[in-house]
C-alpha positions in Angstrom: -1.3 -40.2 -92.2 -2.3 -37.4 -94.2 -0.3 -34.4 -94.6 -2.1 -31.9 -92.8 -3.4 -34.4 -90.3 0.1 -35.4 -89.0 0.9 -31.2 -89.4 -2.1 -30.6 -86.9 -0.9 -33.2 -84.3 2.9 -32.0 -84.1 2.1 -28.3 -84.5 -0.4 -28.1 -82.2 1.9 -30.3 -79.6 4.7 -27.9 -80.1 2.3 -24.7 -79.3 1.4 -26.3 -76.2 5.0 -26.8 -75.1 5.6 -23.1 -76.5 2.8 -21.5 -74.9 3.2 -23.5 -71.5 6.9 -22.3 -71.7 5.6 -18.6 -72.1 3.3 -18.6 -68.9 5.8 -21.1 -66.8 7.0 -18.0 -65.2 3.9 -17.0 -63.9 4.4 -18.3 -60.5 8.3 -17.9 -59.3 9.7 -14.8 -61.9 8.6 -12.2 -58.4 10.7 -14.4 -56.3 13.6 -15.5 -59.3 14.0 -11.8 -59.0 14.5 -11.9 -55.9 17.1 -14.1 -55.9 19.0 -12.6 -58.5 19.8 -9.6 -56.1 16.5 -7.4 -56.3 14.8 -6.8 -52.6 12.9 -3.2 -54.1 10.5 -2.5 -56.7 9.7 -6.5 -57.0 6.5 -6.1 -58.6 7.5 -3.5 -61.1 10.6 -5.4 -62.1 8.2 -8.3 -62.9 5.7 -6.4 -64.6 8.2 -5.1 -66.9 10.2 -8.5 -67.4 7.0 -10.7 -67.9 5.2 -7.9 -70.4 8.9 -7.0 -72.4 8.8 -10.4 -74.5 5.2 -9.4 -75.4 6.1 -6.1 -76.3 9.5 -7.2 -78.3 7.1 -9.8 -80.2 4.3 -6.9 -81.2 7.0 -4.8 -82.7 9.1 -7.9 -84.5 6.0 -10.2 -85.6 5.2 -8.7 -88.9 8.9 -9.0 -89.8 8.9 -12.5 -89.5 5.4 -13.5 -90.9 7.4 -11.5 -94.4 10.2 -13.7 -93.9 8.0 -17.0 -93.5 6.3 -16.2 -96.9 9.4 -15.6 -98.9 11.3 -18.6 -97.4 8.6 -20.9 -95.8 6.8 -21.6 -92.5 8.3 -24.4 -91.4 12.0 -22.6 -91.8 10.5 -20.4 -89.3 9.0 -23.2 -87.4 12.4 -24.4 -86.8 14.4 -21.3 -86.2 11.9 -20.2 -83.4 11.7 -23.5 -81.7 15.8 -23.3 -81.5 15.7 -19.7 -80.8 13.2 -20.5 -77.6 14.8 -23.5 -76.6 18.5 -22.0 -76.6 17.0 -18.7 -74.2 15.7 -20.9 -72.5 18.8 -22.4 -71.4 20.6 -19.5 -71.2 18.3 -17.8 -68.8 19.2 -20.8 -66.3 22.3 -19.3 -65.9 21.8 -15.3 -65.9 23.4 -13.6 -62.6 21.5 -10.6 -62.6 18.4 -8.6 -63.5 20.0 -7.1 -66.5 21.0 -10.4 -68.2 16.9 -11.6 -67.7 15.6 -8.7 -69.1 18.0 -9.3 -72.3 17.3 -12.7 -72.8 13.2 -11.7 -72.4 14.0 -9.0 -75.5 15.3 -11.9 -77.4 13.1 -14.3 -76.5 10.6 -12.2 -77.9 12.2 -10.9 -80.9 13.2 -13.7 -82.4 10.4 -16.3 -81.2 7.6 -16.9 -83.0 6.6 -20.5 -82.8 2.6 -20.6 -82.5 1.8 -17.7 -85.4 4.2 -19.8 -87.7 2.4 -23.1 -86.5 -0.7 -21.1 -87.2 0.0 -19.9 -90.5 1.5 -23.3 -91.9 -1.8 -25.5 -90.7 -3.9 -22.9 -92.1 -2.1 -22.8 -95.7 -1.7 -27.5 -95.5 -5.2 -27.9 -94.3 -8.4 -28.6 -96.5 -10.6 -26.1 -97.0 -13.5 -28.0 -94.9 -11.6 -28.5 -92.3 -9.8 -25.6 -91.6 -12.2 -24.6 -88.2 -11.3 -28.0 -86.7 -7.3 -27.5 -87.1 -8.0 -23.4 -86.4 -9.8 -24.8 -82.9 -7.5 -27.3 -82.4 -4.2 -25.0 -82.3 -6.4 -22.5 -80.1 -7.1 -25.4 -78.0 -3.6 -26.2 -77.6 -2.7 -22.8 -76.8 -5.1 -22.8 -74.2 -4.0 -26.0 -72.9 -0.6 -25.1 -72.6 -1.7 -21.5 -70.6 -3.2 -23.6 -68.3 -0.3 -26.2 -67.3 2.4 -23.4 -67.6 2.0 -21.7 -64.2 1.2 -25.2 -63.0 3.9 -26.7 -64.2 6.0 -24.1 -63.6 5.5 -24.0 -59.6 6.2 -27.4 -59.6 9.2 -27.7 -61.9 10.5 -24.7 -59.9 9.7 -25.9 -56.0 12.0 -29.4 -57.0 14.5 -28.2 -58.8 14.8 -24.8 -58.6 13.9 -21.5 -60.4 17.0 -21.4 -63.1 16.8 -25.3 -63.6 13.2 -24.9 -64.7 14.0 -22.8 -67.4 16.6 -26.0 -68.4 13.4 -27.7 -68.1 11.6 -25.7 -70.6 14.4 -25.6 -73.4 14.7 -29.2 -73.0 10.6 -29.4 -73.3 10.5 -26.7 -76.6 13.5 -29.0 -78.0 11.1 -31.7 -78.6 8.4 -30.6 -80.8 11.2 -28.2 -82.9 12.7 -32.2 -83.5 9.9 -33.7 -84.6 8.7 -30.6 -86.7 12.1 -30.9 -88.5 11.5 -34.8 -89.5 7.7 -34.9 -90.1 5.8 -31.8 -91.1 5.7 -30.9 -94.4 5.1 -27.9 -96.5 3.9 -29.4 -100.3 3.2 -26.6 -102.7 5.0 -23.9 -101.1 4.6 -20.6 -103.2 7.2 -18.1 -101.9 6.5 -14.4 -102.4 8.4 -12.5 -104.4 8.0 -9.3 -103.0 11.2 -7.8 -101.0 10.5 -7.9 -97.6 8.8 -4.4 -96.3 6.5 -4.2 -93.3 5.4 -0.7 -94.2 4.4 -2.5 -97.2 2.7 -5.3 -95.9 0.8 -2.9 -93.2 -0.7 -1.4 -96.3 -1.5 -4.3 -98.4 -3.5 -5.4 -94.8 -5.0 -2.0 -94.8 -6.8 -2.4 -98.0 -7.9 -5.7 -97.1 -11.4 -4.7 -95.2 -12.1 -8.2 -94.1 -8.8 -8.6 -93.1 -8.7 -5.2 -91.5 -11.8 -5.9 -89.5 -10.3 -9.1 -88.3 -7.2 -7.1 -87.1 -9.1 -4.5 -85.2 -11.3 -7.3 -83.7 -8.4 -9.3 -82.8 -7.3 -6.4 -81.0 -9.8 -5.2 -79.4 -10.6 -8.8 -77.8 -7.3 -9.3 -76.7 -7.5 -5.9 -74.6 -10.7 -6.5 -73.4 -10.0 -10.1 -71.5 -6.6 -8.4 -70.2 -8.4 -5.5 -68.6 -9.7 -8.0 -66.2 -6.9 -10.4 -66.0 -4.8 -8.1 -63.0 -8.1 -7.4 -61.4 -8.9 -11.0 -61.1 -7.0 -11.6 -57.3 -8.6 -8.7 -55.7 -12.3 -9.0 -56.9 -11.7 -12.6 -55.6 -10.8 -11.0 -51.9 -13.8 -9.2 -52.3 -16.2 -12.0 -52.9 -14.9 -13.3 -49.4 -11.6 -14.9 -49.8 -9.0 -14.8 -47.2 -5.9 -13.2 -48.4 -4.1 -16.9 -47.4 -6.9 -18.5 -49.9 -6.9 -15.7 -52.4 -4.1 -17.1 -54.7 -5.4 -20.7 -55.1 -9.4 -19.4 -55.7 -8.1 -16.9 -58.5 -5.8 -19.9 -59.8 -9.3 -22.1 -59.6 -11.0 -18.9 -61.5 -8.4 -18.6 -64.0 -8.7 -22.3 -65.1 -12.1 -22.7 -65.4 -12.2 -20.8 -67.9 -9.3 -22.7 -70.0 -11.1 -26.1 -69.1 -13.7 -24.5 -70.6 -11.7 -23.8 -73.8 -10.3 -27.1 -73.9 -14.0 -28.9 -73.7 -15.6 -26.7 -76.7 -13.7 -25.0 -78.5 -13.3 -28.4 -81.0 -16.9 -27.8 -81.0 -17.1 -24.8 -81.8 -14.3 -25.7 -84.8 -17.3 -28.1 -86.3 -19.8 -25.5 -86.2 -17.9 -22.5 -87.6 -17.0 -25.7 -90.5 -20.5 -26.4 -91.2 -22.2 -22.7 -90.5 -19.4 -20.4 -91.3 -17.5 -18.3 -88.9 -18.6 -15.1 -89.3 -21.7 -16.9 -87.2 -19.0 -18.4 -84.9 -17.6 -15.1 -84.2 -21.1 -13.4 -83.5 -21.7 -16.3 -81.1 -17.9 -15.9 -79.6 -18.5 -12.0 -78.7 -21.6 -11.9 -78.4 -22.1 -14.9 -74.9 -18.4 -13.0 -73.7 -19.9 -9.6 -73.6 -23.3 -10.6 -71.9 -21.2 -13.7 -69.7 -18.3 -10.8 -68.6 -21.2 -8.4 -67.6 -23.2 -11.2 -66.1 -20.4 -12.0 -63.6 -20.9 -8.6 -61.4 -24.2 -10.6 -60.3 -22.7 -13.5 -58.8 -21.5 -12.8 -55.1 -20.2 -16.1 -54.0 -17.0 -17.7 -55.1 -18.6 -20.7 -56.4 -21.3 -18.9 -58.2 -18.2 -16.7 -59.5 -16.5 -19.6 -60.6 -19.6 -21.3 -62.7 -20.5 -18.1 -64.3 -16.6 -17.9 -65.5 -17.3 -21.1 -66.9 -20.4 -20.6 -69.4 -18.7 -17.6 -70.0 -15.7 -19.7 -71.3 -17.6 -22.0 -73.3 -19.0 -19.4 -75.6 -16.0 -16.8 -75.7 -13.4 -19.1 -76.5 -14.9 -18.9 -80.1 -13.6 -16.3 -80.9 -10.0 -16.6 -81.7 -10.9 -19.9 -83.5 -13.1 -17.6 -85.7 -11.1 -15.0 -86.3 -7.9 -17.7 -87.1 -10.0 -19.2 -89.6 -11.5 -16.1 -91.5 -8.2 -14.7 -91.5 -7.1 -18.2 -93.7 -10.5 -17.8 -95.5 -10.0 -13.8 -96.5 -5.9 -13.5 -97.2 -4.2 -15.8 -100.1 -1.7 -18.2 -99.0 1.6 -16.2 -100.0 0.6 -13.3 -97.8 -0.3 -16.0 -94.9 2.8 -15.6 -92.8 2.5 -11.7 -93.2 -1.0 -12.0 -92.2 -1.0 -14.3 -88.6 2.3 -12.4 -87.9 0.4 -9.3 -88.3 -2.7 -11.1 -86.7 -0.3 -12.0 -83.4 1.2 -8.0 -83.4 -2.7 -7.0 -83.3 -3.2 -9.3 -80.3 -0.4 -8.2 -78.0 -1.2 -4.6 -78.8 -4.6 -5.7 -77.4 -2.7 -7.7 -74.5 -0.2 -4.9 -73.5 -2.6 -2.1 -73.4 -5.5 -4.1 -71.4 -3.9 -4.5 -67.9 -2.3 -1.1 -68.0 -5.9 0.5 -68.9 -7.8 -1.9 -66.2 -5.5 -1.2 -63.5 -6.3 2.5 -64.2 -10.2 1.8 -63.9 -10.1 -0.8 -61.3 -8.3 2.4 -59.0 -10.4 5.2 -60.3 -13.6 2.8 -60.0 -15.4 -0.2 -58.2 -13.9 -3.7 -60.0 -16.9 -5.0 -60.9 -17.6 -1.5 -63.3 -14.3 -2.5 -65.1 -16.7 -5.9 -65.9 -19.4 -3.7 -67.3 -16.9 -1.8 -69.1 -15.3 -4.7 -70.8 -18.5 -6.8 -71.4 -19.5 -3.5 -73.1 -16.4 -3.3 -75.2 -16.9 -6.8 -76.5 -20.9 -6.5 -77.4 -19.5 -3.0 -79.3 -17.1 -5.5 -80.7 -20.4 -7.4 -82.0 -21.9 -4.5 -84.1 -18.5 -3.8 -85.5 -18.0 -7.3 -86.8 -22.0 -6.9 -88.1 -21.5 -3.2 -89.7 -18.4 -5.3 -91.6 -20.5 -8.5 -92.4 -21.0 -8.1 -96.7 -16.9 -8.6 -96.1 -17.6 -11.4 -94.4 -20.8 -13.0 -95.9 -19.0 -15.9 -96.5 -16.9 -18.4 -98.2 -17.4 -17.9 -102.0 -17.6 -14.1 -102.3 -14.1 -13.6 -100.2 -12.3 -14.6 -103.6 -12.6 -11.0 -104.6 -11.0 -9.4 -101.1 -8.3 -12.1 -101.3 -5.0 -10.1 -100.2 -2.5 -10.3 -103.2 0.9 -9.5 -104.3 -0.5 -6.9 -107.0 
């Protein structure tokens, strides 16, 4: 098997495991916190502990990206995989919520498996297959996000909350071991620049195509997450009783992931053939229209169906952003590029629920769908205004980020 294909399959598997590990705590985190002795403000503690890892990751990701460019993406993969495994195992033995919070901070600050995997795949994949490869990684991440809560619920039911983290630690070590022995990073050229996050941000700010992609990434993540916290409440507004709301919400969540699993590889091939700027248009336009359209379906079944249709188009966005990032950044900067991209995404992920929750209280929830859809349509206009920087693949050489 060719090196890039072997890398792709191993790292897609690792991305799936890492993504599942991040999301597995969703079904039982509040219950685990109660088990640790917290009986007041449990929801607040749950939100703080869950988001802490993402906040730490948003801050530290550019640094790890710079280290990856200096010493290689494979060492960063191995470091982050081992870190995740150790943190998960230690989490199984926490005695109070403060220890849990500290370990979540450490996990966010020292992990970074997924951006390292994307950077390595993007750097070792032939030009004509970048879209397919980015789609595979995105599909793996989406699949992990779907399976994580399901596995977390099942494992915690059978083995207990703490032991679920032991299982996660063992699971993460499998793709880490595979990466140690079989992932290759041929022709790696280390960056000779001194590691400087401020300097890297300055370099990125001078690359207009990359700057466009960073802002689009943050805006897209923000738009998605304004809706996520409100879905359970909206499902109940559709007539689902409280006793069935969690199941119905889970199904509504999952149809989006199922659409991603089915259609993301297709969009990757479309991007390889017709260009990723077009693919980004399709994803943002379909996502914006699909988000607004959801307010017109007041039955849980038709609402789930339109969510699936929305997912068909929206799943094209992040593979397009990742593939374009590969094409507008030089290989020597690739780790830093995806570190900054991860930070932009996580900033949007953090701010989205805060704004969405506020709007959900201040307005009727269906107005939040309209606001979110409008944001995605505005993103289409923004990308279109920058179209000369993202026109195609040949002109992009002039806008590559360099070390000079």
